[in-house]
C-alpha positions, -999 to +999 in steps of 0.1 A: +464-567-425+444-597-415+441-582-380+429-549-395+401-567-414+390-586-383+389-553-363+368-537-390+344-567-390+342-566-352+335-528-353+308-532-380+291-560-360+291-539-328+279-507-346+242-513-341+248-518-304+269-487-302+242-468-320+216-480-295+238-470-266+246-436-281+209-430-290+197-440-255+223-418-239+212-389-262+175-393-253+183-396-216+204-365-219+177-346-237+150-356-212+174-348-183+181-314-198+144-306-203+137-317-167+165-295-154+153-265-175+117-269-163+127-274-127+148-242-128+121-222-147+095-230-120+118-230-091+100-202-074+069-223-071+085-251-052+080-231-020+042-233-025+024-262-008+017-292-030-002-325-027+020-357-024+032-365-059+048-392-081+085-386-087+080-385-125+043-379-132+036-355-104-001-353-095-013-364-129-024-399-117-046-384-090-061-358-114-069-384-141-084-408-116-106-380-102-118-371-137-126-408-144-146-410-112-163-377-121-150-361-089-124-337-102-141-307-086-140-325-052-103-333-055-095-296-062-117-285-033-102-310-009-067-300-017-077-263-012-090-272+022-058-291+031-032-269+015-046-234+018-057-205-005-028-209-030-010-242-039+006-259-068-003-291-087+025-307-108+016-326-140+048-342-149+071-313-142+047-286-153+029-266-126-007-255-122-012-228-095-046-232-078-063-202-061-093-204-037-097-168-023-125-150-041-108-116-042-075-132-054-094-151-082-113-121-093-083-097-093-061-122-110-086-128-138-095-092-143-061-076-140-043-104-159-067-104-188-067-066-190-029-062-191-023-093-212-002-112-187-029-140-186-047-157-215-068-188-216-044-217-213-033-234-246-045-268-233-079-253-224-083-235-257-073-267-277-098-287-257-126-262-263-119-259-300-118-297-304-154-302-292-167-297-327-145-268-341-131-234-332-155-215-308-156-183-289-143-199-256-113-212-275-101-179-289-078-151-278-069-116-290-086-102-321-103-135-330-120-135-296-129-098-297-149-099-330-168-130-319-176-116-285-186-082-300-211-100-324-228-120-296-228-094-268-259-075-279-280-106-282-274-115-245-276-081-230-302-075-202-321-051-224-324-076-253-334-105-231-365-087-217-382-093-251-375-130-246-396-131-214-426-145-232-406-175-245-390-182-211-424-180-194-440-204-219-412-229-213-415-225-175-453-230-177-447-263-195-427-274-165-455-264-141-481-283-162-459-314-162-456-312-124-493-307-119-499-340-138-474-358-116-488-348-082-494-358-055-477-392-052-453-394-082-416-388-077-401-364-103-364-362-111-362-324-115-327-322-130-337-337-164-369-316-163-348-284-159-324-296-186-354-299-210-365-264-199-332-247-205-325-266-237-358-256-251-352-219-243-317-217-257-327-237-288-356-213-294-335-182-289-305-194-309-320-217-335-356-206-337-371-240-326-405-236-308-404-242-271-438-259-273-432-297-273-461-302-297-450-277-323-429-287-353-400-267-369-400-268-407-364-255-409-347-287-396-350-318-375-371-317-343-354-311-310-351-345-293-339-333-259-326-366-245-306-374-277-291-339-280-283-339-243-266-373-244-245-361-273-236-329-255-226-349-224-202-370-244-184-342-261-182-321-229-168-350-209-142-355-235-133-318-231-127-323-194-105-353-201-085-335-226-082-303-205-067-324-177-042-344-197-057-367-223-039-362-257-059-349-287-048-378-309-065-403-286-098-396-302-086-415-332-079-447-312-104-476-317-118-473-282-154-469-269-147-433-258-136-424-293-165-441-310-189-424-287-173-390-293-175-393-331-211-405-330-221-377-307-203-351-329-219-365-360-254-364-344-250-327-334-238-317-368-267-334-385-291-318-361-277-283-367-266-282-404-300-278-421-308-246-400-273-232-405-273-238-442-307-220-444-293-191-424-263-189-448-287-191-478-307-162-464-274-142-460-263-149-496-297-140-511-301-111-487-336-123-478-355-130-446-388-139-461-381-172-478-413-193-479-399-222-458-389-198-430-410-192-399-411-158-381-395-175-351-365-186-372-363-152-388-359-137-354-334-163-341-299-153-330-285-177-357-301-157-385-292-123-370-255-133-364-251-149-398-264-118-415-244-095-394-210-112-395-197-125-429-167-142-412-190-169-399-191-200-422-208-233-418-181-249-397-178-220-373-216-216-369-219-253-361-192-251-335-206-219-320-241-233-319-229-264-300-211-242-276-242-221-269-264-252-265-239-266-239-234-233-221-272-225-221-284-258-209-265-275-180-254-244-162-289-231-153-305-265-152-282-279-125-282-246-106-320-247-105-319-282-091-296-271-063-318-241-056-348-263-053-329-286-030-316-258-009-351-243-004-364-277+007-340-276+037-344-239+045-381-234+054-376-198+066-362-188+033-388-208+015-417-191+033-402-156+029-397-163-008-433-176-013-447-145+005-428-122-018-439-141-049-476-142-038-475-104-031-459-097-065-485-120-082-514-101-065-499-067-074-491-074-110-515-103-119-488-129-126-451-131-135-443-104-160-419-075-165-434-055-137-436-083-111-399-092-119-390-059-103-404-071-070-385-104-070-350-093-059-352-119-031-357-147-057-326-135-076-307-135-043-317-172-037-302-181-071-270-161-063-267-179-030-272-212-048-243-203-072-221-195-042-226-229-025-230-250-056-210-234-084-216-258-113-188-244-134-159-250-109-129-266-126-140-260-162-114-236-174-079-222-167-056-193-176-019-193-185+008-167-178+023-150-208+051-134-189+065-132-154+038-120-131+030-117-094+000-133-078-006-129-041+030-118-036+044-149-054+065-145-086+049-168-113+070-178-143+058-176-179+038-206-191+023-214-157-013-225-157-036-207-133-066-225-119-092-219-092-117-237-070-149-217-070-163-243-046-137-234-020-139-197-028-177-196-021-171-211+013-144-186+024-154-174+059-133-142+055-156-131+027-189-148+034-201-148+070-215-181+081-204-197+048-222-230+053-256-214+059-280-206+031-285-169+035-299-151+004-301-119+025-263-115+022-269-104-014-295-077-004-276-062+025-266-027+016-238-023+042-203-015+031-191-050+040-215-068+017-222-046-013-190-058-030-195-095-024-180-112-055-202-134-076-175-154-095-198-183-106-202-164-139-165-157-142-149-122-141-135-096-164-141-093-202-146-131-204-175-130-179-203-155-189-222-143-220-254-159-207-254-145-172-286-123-177-304-152-195-296-176-167-308-152-140-340-145-158-348-181-164-341-190-128-361-162-114-392-170-135-390-208-128-384-205-091-412-179-087-437-202-105-427-232-084-431-213-052-465-200-063-479-235-072-461-261-051-447-274-018-420-300-022-396-324-004-364-342-015-370-379-017-333-388-009-329-360+017-296-342+019-277-368-002-291-351-033-272-320-023-241-338-011-236-367-036-223-347-066-206-356-098-189-337-126-191-342-164-179-308-175-202-292-149-212-303-114-246-320-111-266-340-085-257-377-090-293-389-083-309-363-106-326-347-076-358-368-071-386-346-056-421-351-044-444-321-051-477-311-035-500-287-054-510-257-033-546-249-027-548-213-040-586-210-039 
């Protein structure tokens, strides 16, 4: 009996250790089972080329390091050059298939979104929706459809023509700024174009005057530098989250978290008075309140709020932030790259100037009629988007079921990604891909009429603001060509030293020296 008691005591003392051993074994077994299950689920992808990877973390360390250095786009491009048009990145044991052939990218997006085999990846959707709240880019299915249907008419090419006066006014402000800066002052054009595009999108969406000296009685003034800084912080957080950072990390007591919450709070305080006013107008079914300007009455915010009762304050704040982000950086950075490209392509520069001068003489300035004569200017912008696609690496899709891409069977749950930077330099699609040749977009031959322009995306999710971007760029480039000569202060490095927040931009902000033309 005494021995039985001792045995029970010995067992009870050893029980915690046995529990730890059993627990550890159980965890290891679970992790091992999950690893084995994932490995078998994605076994077909192991035949695809892949960058060298960590045995446990896969390529996640390289990806996160590139994001931290703001060189994520470059990493994806370099791997595309080394590994070919289709390869796989492993984050832990989860695969991301990367494409870099223009036709493969376009067909995959269009066909996959049409037949339901592809949707925006869950990680990408969560990252979009976590910027300030659920937004159009973060939705799928019926939720995406009603939002897109509401906004489509506002951004159609026919609707945007009536906004030409606003766009022209904003572009003329840039010209006046540059005239004051010539002939010796160096101007960083990227921030200048950021101000241009932010003033345009803020006017169209929120009803804020584009004139720097005008006040808006519906809410706080547009302080471009502060709004842009806040936007940059929340979009950089999106990129970190989309590439592996956990959502809960925003609650940690870190500088990144503090910056994020401060930026989000600033944007909400900037937008809320106007959104509350639009909601009040909807509730009272009035558009002629005494504190409301005609510009605000005609804003997209007021129209959308009145048209769609599903939109509440939270959703309108989130959607407005999305439109400010999408309508600012994309066109601004692309304009900087277009300006830089023209500086190093004098043949294109001179031909473009001759066309602008002729249209100006024919129509008396830049207007609806002269825009019809500026196809070459639009081609310059398309060529810029091919060589410097600012949106590369900003979104991804996910397979809903087993599907075939480029002859390879792709398992459900696989993320699909693409390098637009590599796609735009594909010699099989674009002859002389390293040359700046706007003519390729005007050639009517069979080989060139179907050249893909994937910088704006493809399929039903194609960029909502494509027509607005093209119109802004055409007017701004035409005015610059009409009034100035210019040179890049830092030479080609302005086009080669690039960084990525959410979008790609010139690291040096593109410093330029302008010379005013003698038009007398």
